[in-house]
TORFIKOL-756669 format. One line per field, with one value per atom (N, C-alpha, C): residue number from 1; atom name; x, y, z. Coordinates in nm, 3 decimals. Layout:
# residues N
k: NUM, ... .
a: CA, ... .
x: X, ... .
y: Y, ... .
z: Z, ... .
***
This chain:
# residues 230
k: 1, 1, 1, 2, 2, 2, 3, 3, 3, 4, 4, 4, 5, 5, 5, 6, 6, 6, 7, 7, 7, 8, 8, 8, 9, 9, 9, 10, 10, 10, 11, 11, 11, 12, 12, 12, 13, 13, 13, 14, 14, 14, 15, 15, 15, 16, 16, 16, 17, 17, 17, 18, 18, 18, 19, 19, 19, 20, 20, 20, 21, 21, 21, 22, 22, 22, 23, 23, 23, 24, 24, 24, 25, 25, 25, 26, 26, 26, 27, 27, 27, 28, 28, 28, 29, 29, 29, 30, 30, 30, 31, 31, 31, 32, 32, 32, 33, 33, 33, 34, 34, 34, 35, 35, 35, 36, 36, 36, 37, 37, 37, 38, 38, 38, 39, 39, 39, 40, 40, 40, 41, 41, 41, 42, 42, 42, 43, 43, 43, 44, 44, 44, 45, 45, 45, 46, 46, 46, 47, 47, 47, 48, 48, 48, 49, 49, 49, 50, 50, 50, 51, 51, 51, 52, 52, 52, 53, 53, 53, 54, 54, 54, 55, 55, 55, 56, 56, 56, 57, 57, 57, 58, 58, 58, 59, 59, 59, 60, 60, 60, 61, 61, 61, 62, 62, 62, 63, 63, 63, 64, 64, 64, 65, 65, 65, 66, 66, 66, 67, 67, 67, 68, 68, 68, 69, 69, 69, 70, 70, 70, 71, 71, 71, 72, 72, 72, 73, 73, 73, 74, 74, 74, 75, 75, 75, 76, 76, 76, 77, 77, 77, 78, 78, 78, 79, 79, 79, 80, 80, 80, 81, 81, 81, 82, 82, 82, 83, 83, 83, 84, 84, 84, 85, 85, 85, 86, 86, 86, 87, 87, 87, 88, 88, 88, 89, 89, 89, 90, 90, 90, 91, 91, 91, 92, 92, 92, 93, 93, 93, 94, 94, 94, 95, 95, 95, 96, 96, 96, 97, 97, 97, 98, 98, 98, 99, 99, 99, 100, 100, 100, 101, 101, 101, 102, 102, 102, 103, 103, 103, 104, 104, 104, 105, 105, 105, 106, 106, 106, 107, 107, 107, 108, 108, 108, 109, 109, 109, 110, 110, 110, 111, 111, 111, 112, 112, 112, 113, 113, 113, 114, 114, 114, 115, 115, 115, 116, 116, 116, 117, 117, 117, 118, 118, 118, 119, 119, 119, 120, 120, 120, 121, 121, 121, 122, 122, 122, 123, 123, 123, 124, 124, 124, 125, 125, 125, 126, 126, 126, 127, 127, 127, 128, 128, 128, 129, 129, 129, 130, 130, 130, 131, 131, 131, 132, 132, 132, 133, 133, 133, 134, 134, 134, 135, 135, 135, 136, 136, 136, 137, 137, 137, 138, 138, 138, 139, 139, 139, 140, 140, 140, 141, 141, 141, 142, 142, 142, 143, 143, 143, 144, 144, 144, 145, 145, 145, 146, 146, 146, 147, 147, 147, 148, 148, 148, 149, 149, 149, 150, 150, 150, 151, 151, 151, 152, 152, 152, 153, 153, 153, 154, 154, 154, 155, 155, 155, 156, 156, 156, 157, 157, 157, 158, 158, 158, 159, 159, 159, 160, 160, 160, 161, 161, 161, 162, 162, 162, 163, 163, 163, 164, 164, 164, 165, 165, 165, 166, 166, 166, 167, 167, 167, 168, 168, 168, 169, 169, 169, 170, 170, 170, 171, 171, 171, 172, 172, 172, 173, 173, 173, 174, 174, 174, 175, 175, 175, 176, 176, 176, 177, 177, 177, 178, 178, 178, 179, 179, 179, 180, 180, 180, 181, 181, 181, 182, 182, 182, 183, 183, 183, 184, 184, 184, 185, 185, 185, 186, 186, 186, 187, 187, 187, 188, 188, 188, 189, 189, 189, 190, 190, 190, 191, 191, 191, 192, 192, 192, 193, 193, 193, 194, 194, 194, 195, 195, 195, 196, 196, 196, 197, 197, 197, 198, 198, 198, 199, 199, 199, 200, 200, 200, 201, 201, 201, 202, 202, 202, 203, 203, 203, 204, 204, 204, 205, 205, 205, 206, 206, 206, 207, 207, 207, 208, 208, 208, 209, 209, 209, 210, 210, 210, 211, 211, 211, 212, 212, 212, 213, 213, 213, 214, 214, 214, 215, 215, 215, 216, 216, 216, 217, 217, 217, 218, 218, 218, 219, 219, 219, 220, 220, 220, 221, 221, 221, 222, 222, 222, 223, 223, 223, 224, 224, 224, 225, 225, 225, 226, 226, 226, 227, 227, 227, 228, 228, 228, 229, 229, 229, 230, 230, 230 .
a: N, CA, C, N, CA, C, N, CA, C, N, CA, C, N, CA, C, N, CA, C, N, CA, C, N, CA, C, N, CA, C, N, CA, C, N, CA, C, N, CA, C, N, CA, C, N, CA, C, N, CA, C, N, CA, C, N, CA, C, N, CA, C, N, CA, C, N, CA, C, N, CA, C, N, CA, C, N, CA, C, N, CA, C, N, CA, C, N, CA, C, N, CA, C, N, CA, C, N, CA, C, N, CA, C, N, CA, C, N, CA, C, N, CA, C, N, CA, C, N, CA, C, N, CA, C, N, CA, C, N, CA, C, N, CA, C, N, CA, C, N, CA, C, N, CA, C, N, CA, C, N, CA, C, N, CA, C, N, CA, C, N, CA, C, N, CA, C, N, CA, C, N, CA, C, N, CA, C, N, CA, C, N, CA, C, N, CA, C, N, CA, C, N, CA, C, N, CA, C, N, CA, C, N, CA, C, N, CA, C, N, CA, C, N, CA, C, N, CA, C, N, CA, C, N, CA, C, N, CA, C, N, CA, C, N, CA, C, N, CA, C, N, CA, C, N, CA, C, N, CA, C, N, CA, C, N, CA, C, N, CA, C, N, CA, C, N, CA, C, N, CA, C, N, CA, C, N, CA, C, N, CA, C, N, CA, C, N, CA, C, N, CA, C, N, CA, C, N, CA, C, N, CA, C, N, CA, C, N, CA, C, N, CA, C, N, CA, C, N, CA, C, N, CA, C, N, CA, C, N, CA, C, N, CA, C, N, CA, C, N, CA, C, N, CA, C, N, CA, C, N, CA, C, N, CA, C, N, CA, C, N, CA, C, N, CA, C, N, CA, C, N, CA, C, N, CA, C, N, CA, C, N, CA, C, N, CA, C, N, CA, C, N, CA, C, N, CA, C, N, CA, C, N, CA, C, N, CA, C, N, CA, C, N, CA, C, N, CA, C, N, CA, C, N, CA, C, N, CA, C, N, CA, C, N, CA, C, N, CA, C, N, CA, C, N, CA, C, N, CA, C, N, CA, C, N, CA, C, N, CA, C, N, CA, C, N, CA, C, N, CA, C, N, CA, C, N, CA, C, N, CA, C, N, CA, C, N, CA, C, N, CA, C, N, CA, C, N, CA, C, N, CA, C, N, CA, C, N, CA, C, N, CA, C, N, CA, C, N, CA, C, N, CA, C, N, CA, C, N, CA, C, N, CA, C, N, CA, C, N, CA, C, N, CA, C, N, CA, C, N, CA, C, N, CA, C, N, CA, C, N, CA, C, N, CA, C, N, CA, C, N, CA, C, N, CA, C, N, CA, C, N, CA, C, N, CA, C, N, CA, C, N, CA, C, N, CA, C, N, CA, C, N, CA, C, N, CA, C, N, CA, C, N, CA, C, N, CA, C, N, CA, C, N, CA, C, N, CA, C, N, CA, C, N, CA, C, N, CA, C, N, CA, C, N, CA, C, N, CA, C, N, CA, C, N, CA, C, N, CA, C, N, CA, C, N, CA, C, N, CA, C, N, CA, C, N, CA, C, N, CA, C, N, CA, C, N, CA, C, N, CA, C, N, CA, C, N, CA, C, N, CA, C, N, CA, C, N, CA, C, N, CA, C, N, CA, C, N, CA, C, N, CA, C, N, CA, C, N, CA, C, N, CA, C, N, CA, C, N, CA, C, N, CA, C, N, CA, C, N, CA, C, N, CA, C, N, CA, C, N, CA, C, N, CA, C, N, CA, C, N, CA, C, N, CA, C, N, CA, C, N, CA, C, N, CA, C, N, CA, C, N, CA, C, N, CA, C, N, CA, C, N, CA, C .
x: 14.229, 14.122, 14.058, 14.026, 13.964, 14.062, 14.192, 14.292, 14.283, 14.266, 14.255, 14.128, 14.017, 13.892, 13.910, 13.980, 13.999, 14.085, 14.195, 14.285, 14.220, 14.141, 14.079, 13.962, 13.903, 13.780, 13.797, 13.906, 13.923, 14.000, 14.037, 14.127, 14.059, 13.962, 13.920, 13.776, 13.727, 13.594, 13.605, 13.549, 13.544, 13.434, 13.432, 13.338, 13.195, 13.134, 13.003, 12.893, 12.776, 12.662, 12.559, 12.483, 12.388, 12.262, 12.229, 12.108, 12.139, 12.060, 12.085, 12.068, 12.139, 12.131, 11.994, 11.938, 11.808, 11.825, 11.745, 11.744, 11.613, 11.623, 11.502, 11.522, 11.431, 11.435, 11.353, 11.414, 11.347, 11.377, 11.291, 11.314, 11.439, 11.534, 11.658, 11.764, 11.727, 11.825, 11.793, 11.900, 11.891, 11.957, 11.880, 11.931, 11.960, 12.087, 12.132, 12.169, 12.115, 12.148, 12.163, 12.247, 12.273, 12.398, 12.422, 12.545, 12.531, 12.645, 12.652, 12.657, 12.558, 12.554, 12.577, 12.592, 12.630, 12.528, 12.402, 12.301, 12.270, 12.349, 12.319, 12.341, 12.431, 12.458, 12.336, 12.268, 12.147, 12.040, 12.026, 11.928, 11.962, 12.089, 12.131, 12.109, 12.141, 12.122, 11.976, 11.887, 11.744, 11.689, 11.744, 11.687, 11.727, 11.853, 11.901, 11.830, 11.810, 11.743, 11.601, 11.532, 11.393, 11.381, 11.493, 11.491, 11.595, 11.572, 11.670, 11.690, 11.600, 11.611, 11.719, 11.768, 11.866, 11.998, 12.045, 12.177, 12.263, 12.206, 12.277, 12.253, 12.360, 12.350, 12.386, 12.292, 12.313, 12.343, 12.457, 12.495, 12.469, 12.375, 12.331, 12.353, 12.434, 12.453, 12.483, 12.596, 12.639, 12.770, 12.773, 12.895, 12.992, 12.953, 13.040, 12.985, 13.074, 13.032, 13.131, 13.082, 13.167, 13.242, 13.372, 13.457, 13.427, 13.414, 13.390, 13.263, 13.158, 13.032, 13.050, 13.120, 13.141, 13.218, 13.320, 13.399, 13.317, 13.234, 13.152, 13.045, 12.986, 12.889, 12.956, 13.076, 13.150, 13.175, 13.206, 13.231, 13.103, 12.990, 12.862, 12.826, 12.849, 12.823, 12.913, 13.040, 13.135, 13.099, 13.061, 13.026, 12.909, 12.819, 12.701, 12.719, 12.836, 12.865, 12.779, 12.734, 12.650, 12.736, 12.675, 12.744, 12.704, 12.786, 12.757, 12.759, 12.686, 12.680, 12.670, 12.739, 12.737, 12.650, 12.548, 12.459, 12.472, 12.518, 12.548, 12.681, 12.695, 12.824, 12.833, 12.950, 12.982, 13.118, 13.121, 13.243, 13.288, 13.418, 13.475, 13.440, 13.378, 13.348, 13.251, 13.173, 13.084, 13.164, 13.284, 13.367, 13.405, 13.425, 13.459, 13.345, 13.222, 13.107, 13.104, 13.123, 13.123, 13.223, 13.340, 13.445, 13.412, 13.305, 13.263, 13.201, 13.164, 13.097, 13.186, 13.130, 13.203, 13.224, 13.121, 13.129, 13.090, 13.156, 13.135, 13.116, 13.016, 12.976, 12.940, 12.936, 12.863, 12.718, 12.626, 12.484, 12.425, 12.305, 12.236, 12.161, 12.073, 11.999, 12.045, 12.173, 12.231, 12.320, 12.341, 12.425, 12.568, 12.638, 12.773, 12.867, 12.846, 12.935, 12.899, 12.795, 12.758, 12.769, 12.827, 12.843, 12.991, 13.032, 13.174, 13.197, 13.316, 13.370, 13.477, 13.481, 13.579, 13.645, 13.777, 13.855, 13.944, 13.968, 14.059, 14.127, 14.215, 14.287, 14.191, 14.219, 14.138, 14.148, 14.034, 14.033, 13.948, 13.976, 13.890, 13.790, 13.664, 13.560, 13.442, 13.348, 13.225, 13.116, 13.000, 12.887, 12.904, 12.983, 13.004, 13.116, 13.185, 13.296, 13.417, 13.515, 13.631, 13.736, 13.804, 13.918, 14.041, 14.132, 14.245, 14.368, 14.487, 14.512, 14.496, 14.494, 14.494, 14.623, 14.621, 14.738, 14.858, 14.973, 15.105, 15.115, 15.128, 15.154, 15.026, 14.912, 14.786, 14.765, 14.791, 14.759, 14.837, 14.971, 15.042, 14.997, 14.971, 14.926, 14.790, 14.699, 14.565, 14.569, 14.653, 14.667, 14.718, 14.818, 14.873, 14.771, 14.697, 14.597, 14.484, 14.444, 14.338, 14.382, 14.504, 14.554, 14.568, 14.608, 14.620, 14.483, 14.381, 14.246, 14.195, 14.215, 14.170, 14.241, 14.370, 14.448, 14.401, 14.371, 14.320, 14.186, 14.099, 13.968, 13.979, 14.066, 14.074, 14.162, 14.260, 14.347, 14.444, 14.494, 14.599, 14.556, 14.426, 14.380, 14.398, 14.428, 14.437, 14.561, 14.544, 14.657, 14.698, 14.781, 14.812, 14.885, 14.969, 15.039, 14.942, 14.842, 14.742, 14.656, 14.610, 14.524, 14.601, 14.731, 14.812, 14.813, 14.816, 14.810, 14.679, 14.571, 14.441, 14.438, 14.488, 14.480, 14.582, 14.695, 14.803, 14.804, 14.700, 14.689, 14.655, 14.750, 14.737, 14.659, 14.536, 14.449, 14.307, 14.231, 14.097, 14.000, 14.026, 13.937, 13.999, 14.107, 14.172, 14.113, 14.054, 13.991, 14.051, 14.052, 14.076, 13.942, 13.902, 13.772, 13.786, 13.702, 13.695, 13.555, 13.544, 13.414, 13.373, 13.241, 13.186, 13.229, 13.344, 13.400, 13.327, 13.244, 13.173, 13.063, 12.992, 12.886, 12.931, 13.034, 13.082, 13.215, 13.208, 13.329, 13.376, 13.476, 13.535, 13.622, 13.635, 13.721, 13.865, 13.915, 14.053, 14.066, 13.954, 13.958, 13.988, 14.003, 14.039, 13.915, 13.925, 13.814, 13.857, 13.988, 14.039, 14.110, 14.076, 14.130, 14.177, 14.295, 14.348, 14.333, 14.245, 14.227, 14.300, 14.398, 14.480, 14.411, 14.303, 14.226, 14.197, 14.300, 14.275, 14.210, 14.195, 14.142, 14.006, 13.988, 13.860, 13.755, 13.796, 13.704, 13.742, 13.664, 13.692, 13.679, 13.765, 13.780, 13.847, 13.789, 13.845, 13.987, 14.016, 14.148, 14.235, 14.187, 14.258, 14.348, 14.442, 14.534, 14.461, 14.481, 14.426, 14.521, 14.464, 14.545, 14.509, 14.564, 14.530, 14.577, 14.506, 14.542, 14.492, 14.422, 14.369, 14.217, 14.155, 14.010, 13.973, 13.846, 13.802, 13.823, 13.812, 13.836, 13.984, 14.067, 14.212, 14.262, 14.201, 14.242, 14.198, 14.098, 14.047, 13.923, 13.874, 13.758, 13.630, 13.609, 13.498, 13.554, 13.467, 13.512, 13.459, 13.370, 13.308, 13.261, 13.251, 13.197, 13.047, 12.985, 12.839, 12.778, 12.681, 12.610, 12.485, 12.473, 12.358, 12.238, 12.124, 12.000, 11.939, 11.915, 11.860, 11.709, 11.658, 11.515, 11.438, 11.320, 11.239, 11.187 .
y: 1.884, 1.837, 1.711, 1.710, 1.592, 1.474, 1.502, 1.396, 1.324, 1.401, 1.343, 1.259, 1.311, 1.236, 1.102, 1.102, 0.979, 0.880, 0.928, 0.839, 0.777, 0.855, 0.805, 0.712, 0.726, 0.653, 0.503, 0.450, 0.307, 0.252, 0.336, 0.292, 0.269, 0.349, 0.345, 0.385, 0.346, 0.381, 0.416, 0.530, 0.560, 0.476, 0.469, 0.382, 0.405, 0.303, 0.316, 0.266, 0.323, 0.282, 0.212, 0.121, 0.041, 0.118, 0.222, 0.300, 0.415, 0.430, 0.534, 0.672, 0.767, 0.906, 0.964, 1.034, 1.098, 1.241, 1.279, 1.414, 1.482, 1.601, 1.674, 1.822, 1.879, 2.023, 2.095, 2.196, 2.278, 2.425, 2.485, 2.624, 2.636, 2.718, 2.739, 2.634, 2.533, 2.433, 2.295, 2.224, 2.083, 2.009, 1.928, 1.859, 1.714, 1.675, 1.541, 1.469, 1.352, 1.275, 1.128, 1.059, 0.918, 0.897, 0.772, 0.736, 0.741, 0.754, 0.757, 0.615, 0.578, 0.442, 0.435, 0.551, 0.549, 0.606, 0.623, 0.673, 0.820, 0.886, 1.026, 1.124, 1.094, 1.188, 1.208, 1.099, 1.109, 1.190, 1.168, 1.245, 1.393, 1.425, 1.565, 1.630, 1.560, 1.615, 1.645, 1.561, 1.581, 1.693, 1.705, 1.796, 1.941, 1.967, 2.105, 2.192, 2.145, 2.233, 2.270, 2.184, 2.211, 2.288, 2.321, 2.396, 2.508, 2.608, 2.716, 2.800, 2.787, 2.865, 2.812, 2.693, 2.632, 2.708, 2.743, 2.804, 2.738, 2.643, 2.580, 2.430, 2.354, 2.209, 2.179, 2.123, 2.085, 1.936, 1.902, 1.762, 1.723, 1.631, 1.598, 1.449, 1.421, 1.284, 1.187, 1.207, 1.118, 1.049, 0.914, 0.841, 0.830, 0.881, 0.872, 0.776, 0.722, 0.632, 0.633, 0.623, 0.609, 0.739, 0.728, 0.845, 0.910, 0.829, 0.885, 0.969, 0.917, 0.990, 1.120, 1.114, 1.233, 1.341, 1.301, 1.397, 1.463, 1.384, 1.440, 1.534, 1.496, 1.585, 1.716, 1.707, 1.828, 1.916, 1.855, 1.930, 2.001, 1.931, 1.991, 2.109, 2.093, 2.200, 2.320, 2.292, 2.400, 2.471, 2.397, 2.456, 2.554, 2.529, 2.613, 2.718, 2.720, 2.822, 2.811, 2.689, 2.669, 2.670, 2.704, 2.692, 2.559, 2.511, 2.388, 2.414, 2.328, 2.339, 2.199, 2.176, 2.047, 2.055, 1.969, 1.959, 1.819, 1.805, 1.672, 1.625, 1.494, 1.443, 1.433, 1.467, 1.455, 1.389, 1.262, 1.183, 1.131, 1.109, 1.038, 1.108, 1.038, 1.097, 1.214, 1.221, 1.337, 1.466, 1.461, 1.582, 1.629, 1.537, 1.575, 1.654, 1.608, 1.683, 1.822, 1.826, 1.952, 2.050, 2.001, 2.089, 2.146, 2.097, 2.156, 2.293, 2.331, 2.458, 2.578, 2.679, 2.805, 2.869, 2.862, 2.900, 2.777, 2.759, 2.636, 2.671, 2.610, 2.646, 2.523, 2.541, 2.449, 2.498, 2.405, 2.439, 2.393, 2.444, 2.399, 2.269, 2.231, 2.107, 1.999, 1.998, 1.911, 1.995, 1.948, 2.022, 2.035, 2.137, 2.161, 2.045, 1.974, 1.861, 1.735, 1.745, 1.634, 1.675, 1.791, 1.842, 1.848, 1.773, 1.768, 1.717, 1.748, 1.692, 1.592, 1.477, 1.374, 1.322, 1.338, 1.299, 1.180, 1.098, 0.985, 0.950, 0.851, 0.808, 0.738, 0.743, 0.664, 0.515, 0.448, 0.304, 0.235, 0.110, 0.030, -0.040, -0.036, -0.097, -0.135, -0.203, -0.241, -0.259, -0.293, -0.306, -0.423, -0.521, -0.637, -0.619, -0.506, -0.484, -0.429, -0.388, -0.323, -0.423, -0.386, -0.462, -0.376, -0.423, -0.341, -0.427, -0.386, -0.258, -0.272, -0.160, -0.168, -0.232, -0.271, -0.339, -0.247, -0.302, -0.242, -0.091, -0.034, 0.109, 0.191, 0.128, 0.201, 0.308, 0.274, 0.366, 0.497, 0.496, 0.624, 0.707, 0.642, 0.716, 0.779, 0.702, 0.753, 0.867, 0.854, 0.960, 1.088, 1.076, 1.193, 1.261, 1.184, 1.241, 1.308, 1.243, 1.302, 1.434, 1.437, 1.560, 1.670, 1.634, 1.730, 1.789, 1.703, 1.750, 1.844, 1.805, 1.889, 2.024, 2.022, 2.147, 2.238, 2.181, 2.261, 2.323, 2.249, 2.300, 2.414, 2.399, 2.497, 2.617, 2.597, 2.707, 2.744, 2.867, 2.906, 2.909, 2.908, 2.912, 2.777, 2.670, 2.537, 2.519, 2.453, 2.410, 2.272, 2.272, 2.147, 2.046, 2.093, 1.999, 1.928, 1.999, 1.937, 1.840, 1.881, 1.795, 1.672, 1.687, 1.571, 1.467, 1.511, 1.417, 1.338, 1.404, 1.336, 1.233, 1.271, 1.185, 1.071, 1.094, 0.995, 0.905, 0.910, 0.822, 0.681, 0.590, 0.460, 0.358, 0.389, 0.295, 0.320, 0.216, 0.237, 0.303, 0.295, 0.358, 0.483, 0.532, 0.651, 0.777, 0.863, 0.985, 1.107, 1.220, 1.349, 1.420, 1.456, 1.517, 1.668, 1.742, 1.888, 1.923, 1.957, 1.986, 2.131, 2.152, 2.287, 2.361, 2.425, 2.495, 2.625, 2.670, 2.796, 2.780, 2.669, 2.643, 2.550, 2.469, 2.374, 2.425, 2.511, 2.575, 2.497, 2.413, 2.339, 2.431, 2.404, 2.487, 2.494, 2.384, 2.384, 2.441, 2.472, 2.532, 2.437, 2.308, 2.210, 2.168, 2.167, 2.124, 2.026, 1.998, 1.905, 1.790, 1.668, 1.549, 1.451, 1.394, 1.292, 1.155, 1.075, 0.937, 0.845, 0.772, 0.688, 0.560, 0.523, 0.406, 0.306, 0.259, 0.155, 0.203, 0.333, 0.384, 0.322, 0.284, 0.228, 0.337, 0.452, 0.564, 0.675, 0.687, 0.791, 0.928, 1.017, 1.153, 1.151, 1.082, 1.083, 1.028, 0.926, 0.864, 0.913, 1.010, 1.055, 1.176, 1.200, 1.313, 1.445, 1.536, 1.670, 1.758, 1.842, 1.931, 2.076, 2.131, 2.268, 2.369, 2.479, 2.584, 2.560, 2.448, 2.416, 2.418, 2.455, 2.444, 2.437, 2.417, 2.396, 2.519, 2.638, 2.760, 2.777, 2.757, 2.769, 2.667, 2.549, 2.445, 2.476, 2.564, 2.598, 2.520, 2.433, 2.351, 2.433, 2.519, 2.614, 2.750, 2.834, 2.966, 3.078, 3.045, 3.148, 3.084, 3.166, 3.118, 3.137, 3.184, 3.194, 3.055, 3.035, 2.910, 2.917, 2.825, 2.824, 2.761, 2.826, 2.772, 2.677, 2.553, 2.453, 2.472, 2.478, 2.495, 2.370, 2.387, 2.272, 2.194 .
z: -8.406, -8.319, -8.374, -8.504, -8.562, -8.565, -8.573, -8.566, -8.432, -8.325, -8.192, -8.181, -8.235, -8.232, -8.302, -8.415, -8.492, -8.414, -8.355, -8.284, -8.161, -8.091, -7.969, -7.999, -8.115, -8.144, -8.132, -8.185, -8.186, -8.068, -7.972, -7.867, -7.734, -7.698, -7.559, -7.541, -7.426, -7.381, -7.235, -7.194, -7.051, -6.989, -6.858, -6.788, -6.834, -6.890, -6.950, -6.857, -6.871, -6.790, -6.877, -6.817, -6.893, -6.928, -6.852, -6.876, -6.969, -7.075, -7.174, -7.115, -7.172, -7.126, -7.156, -7.059, -7.074, -7.125, -7.223, -7.279, -7.238, -7.178, -7.141, -7.168, -7.245, -7.273, -7.168, -7.104, -7.004, -7.036, -7.114, -7.155, -7.239, -7.191, -7.267, -7.236, -7.157, -7.113, -7.168, -7.206, -7.238, -7.122, -7.051, -6.934, -6.970, -6.957, -6.990, -6.860, -6.841, -6.721, -6.756, -6.679, -6.704, -6.789, -6.826, -6.896, -7.047, -7.114, -7.260, -7.313, -7.394, -7.447, -7.597, -7.664, -7.804, -7.901, -7.859, -7.953, -7.931, -7.848, -7.812, -7.926, -8.018, -8.127, -8.214, -8.247, -8.329, -8.257, -8.128, -8.050, -8.052, -8.035, -8.032, -8.169, -8.274, -8.409, -8.437, -8.389, -8.411, -8.323, -8.204, -8.105, -8.125, -8.157, -8.164, -8.268, -8.392, -8.490, -8.452, -8.380, -8.343, -8.212, -8.150, -8.024, -8.029, -8.112, -8.127, -8.002, -7.904, -7.781, -7.687, -7.712, -7.622, -7.623, -7.504, -7.494, -7.385, -7.311, -7.200, -7.200, -7.181, -7.163, -7.018, -6.943, -6.804, -6.798, -6.739, -6.723, -6.577, -6.557, -6.422, -6.394, -6.293, -6.245, -6.359, -6.424, -6.532, -6.496, -6.503, -6.472, -6.588, -6.705, -6.822, -6.925, -7.006, -7.112, -7.227, -7.349, -7.466, -7.498, -7.506, -7.531, -7.665, -7.769, -7.903, -7.903, -7.842, -7.835, -7.758, -7.646, -7.563, -7.641, -7.713, -7.789, -7.899, -7.965, -8.072, -8.015, -7.901, -7.838, -7.797, -7.742, -7.705, -7.826, -7.938, -8.061, -8.108, -8.099, -8.139, -8.049, -7.919, -7.824, -7.853, -7.879, -7.908, -8.038, -8.140, -8.269, -8.257, -8.164, -8.147, -8.039, -7.975, -7.874, -7.750, -7.716, -7.598, -7.472, -7.360, -7.232, -7.169, -7.076, -7.005, -6.855, -6.782, -6.637, -6.578, -6.468, -6.400, -6.276, -6.271, -6.156, -6.099, -5.975, -5.922, -5.976, -5.996, -6.040, -6.192, -6.242, -6.386, -6.392, -6.428, -6.418, -6.555, -6.564, -6.678, -6.809, -6.903, -7.034, -7.025, -6.917, -6.898, -6.894, -6.836, -6.827, -6.967, -7.060, -7.197, -7.259, -7.238, -7.289, -7.225, -7.096, -7.021, -7.081, -7.120, -7.172, -7.309, -7.371, -7.498, -7.481, -7.360, -7.337, -7.361, -7.427, -7.443, -7.307, -7.223, -7.082, -7.001, -6.886, -6.809, -6.661, -6.600, -6.465, -6.383, -6.251, -6.166, -6.163, -6.131, -6.127, -5.995, -5.966, -5.846, -5.875, -5.787, -5.804, -5.708, -5.676, -5.576, -5.485, -5.362, -5.269, -5.324, -5.275, -5.321, -5.295, -5.184, -5.154, -5.232, -5.316, -5.404, -5.550, -5.575, -5.710, -5.744, -5.844, -5.877, -6.018, -6.067, -6.191, -6.150, -6.215, -6.181, -6.308, -6.313, -6.431, -6.399, -6.501, -6.482, -6.614, -6.607, -6.726, -6.822, -6.953, -7.046, -7.011, -7.008, -6.981, -7.086, -7.109, -7.195, -7.106, -7.146, -7.063, -7.148, -7.087, -7.155, -7.053, -7.098, -7.007, -6.911, -6.949, -6.862, -6.763, -6.765, -6.673, -6.745, -6.671, -6.730, -6.776, -6.880, -6.929, -6.903, -6.821, -6.779, -6.759, -6.800, -6.869, -7.019, -7.091, -7.238, -7.287, -7.409, -7.466, -7.472, -7.436, -7.450, -7.452, -7.570, -7.583, -7.595, -7.586, -7.607, -7.501, -7.374, -7.266, -7.275, -7.285, -7.295, -7.415, -7.527, -7.644, -7.621, -7.562, -7.535, -7.434, -7.332, -7.233, -7.299, -7.383, -7.449, -7.539, -7.615, -7.704, -7.625, -7.513, -7.432, -7.370, -7.317, -7.257, -7.363, -7.482, -7.592, -7.624, -7.632, -7.663, -7.554, -7.429, -7.317, -7.319, -7.343, -7.345, -7.457, -7.572, -7.683, -7.648, -7.579, -7.543, -7.442, -7.344, -7.235, -7.268, -7.355, -7.391, -7.280, -7.281, -7.187, -7.041, -7.014, -6.875, -6.805, -6.878, -6.820, -6.733, -6.622, -6.539, -6.591, -6.694, -6.764, -6.677, -6.585, -6.498, -6.405, -6.355, -6.269, -6.348, -6.465, -6.546, -6.595, -6.617, -6.655, -6.544, -6.419, -6.307, -6.310, -6.345, -6.352, -6.464, -6.580, -6.698, -6.692, -6.627, -6.628, -6.505, -6.425, -6.310, -6.359, -6.354, -6.419, -6.336, -6.306, -6.235, -6.282, -6.317, -6.374, -6.278, -6.146, -6.049, -5.985, -6.044, -5.992, -6.054, -5.972, -6.020, -5.950, -6.022, -5.959, -5.953, -5.831, -5.807, -5.790, -5.862, -5.851, -5.800, -5.673, -5.613, -5.636, -5.623, -5.629, -5.502, -5.511, -5.395, -5.365, -5.457, -5.439, -5.334, -5.339, -5.242, -5.129, -5.155, -5.054, -4.999, -4.900, -4.846, -4.724, -4.742, -4.631, -4.547, -4.420, -4.334, -4.383, -4.443, -4.491, -4.632, -4.695, -4.829, -4.941, -4.913, -5.016, -5.094, -5.227, -5.312, -5.420, -5.429, -5.530, -5.458, -5.500, -5.437, -5.543, -5.523, -5.613, -5.548, -5.603, -5.556, -5.653, -5.603, -5.690, -5.732, -5.663, -5.704, -5.594, -5.521, -5.421, -5.292, -5.273, -5.147, -5.113, -4.989, -4.945, -4.930, -4.878, -4.860, -4.957, -5.063, -5.159, -5.094, -5.131, -5.078, -4.941, -4.843, -4.708, -4.705, -4.786, -4.787, -4.903, -4.976, -5.096, -5.065, -5.156, -5.140, -5.159, -5.067, -5.080, -5.161, -5.247, -5.330, -5.298, -5.189, -5.149, -5.253, -5.261, -5.356, -5.496, -5.516, -5.648, -5.643, -5.754, -5.766, -5.913, -5.941, -6.079, -6.166, -6.108, -6.185, -6.214, -6.113, -6.130, -6.233, -6.235, -6.331, -6.472, -6.486, -6.618, -6.658, -6.569, -6.604, -6.609, -6.510, -6.517, -6.555, -6.609, -6.654, -6.568, -6.474, -6.390, -6.260, -6.155, -6.028, -6.019, -6.125, -6.128, -6.121, -6.031, -6.021, -6.110, -6.203, -6.293, -6.224, -6.232, -6.178, -6.281, -6.241, -6.332, -6.341, -6.461, -6.482, -6.437, -6.381, -6.339, -6.460 .
***
């Protein structure tokens, strides 16, 4: 696991946001929102020892950010046996943090059709815009290491062939979306969509993946919806 962290550290950054991630303690929950800008590890190290009551990390409306930071946060969450919950959108590197949870759930706070996990290929990016594609052999290596890390986190419950499609989609704007199918029940039952990147209308113009969902893929561990503390 630490080998993967080391290899990924110098290679890539998931889509980063200019606004720093917000940390808010609400009872037994730590609510994280916004993008990862790189200083979150120090905040987490300071916050956890002084809040022993925390057992849940809620990820709310995060577009992602620095991969190295996300992986380390996931490791810290895993080491402490905390559960994670997604409220609203959790995209890119946010999903890596989410996967650190011993138990993983969707949460309330946003409607089911606005609550989702979105995965994509590792990309190099910065605050001024994306740099694409990565140099020569970097992308396949980064994809392989990322898929290995995800598979190790999820264990035998993971649908590795499905997750490989998400990670190996070679377009910086190509995402696989896993919606909260528990609260957002479409008539056709579809909750997973593969967007290859160029689509003008995300979701509406994307490939539907019937028979798949976040639980079947191994991303969440239960259909229990976590109530977010005020």
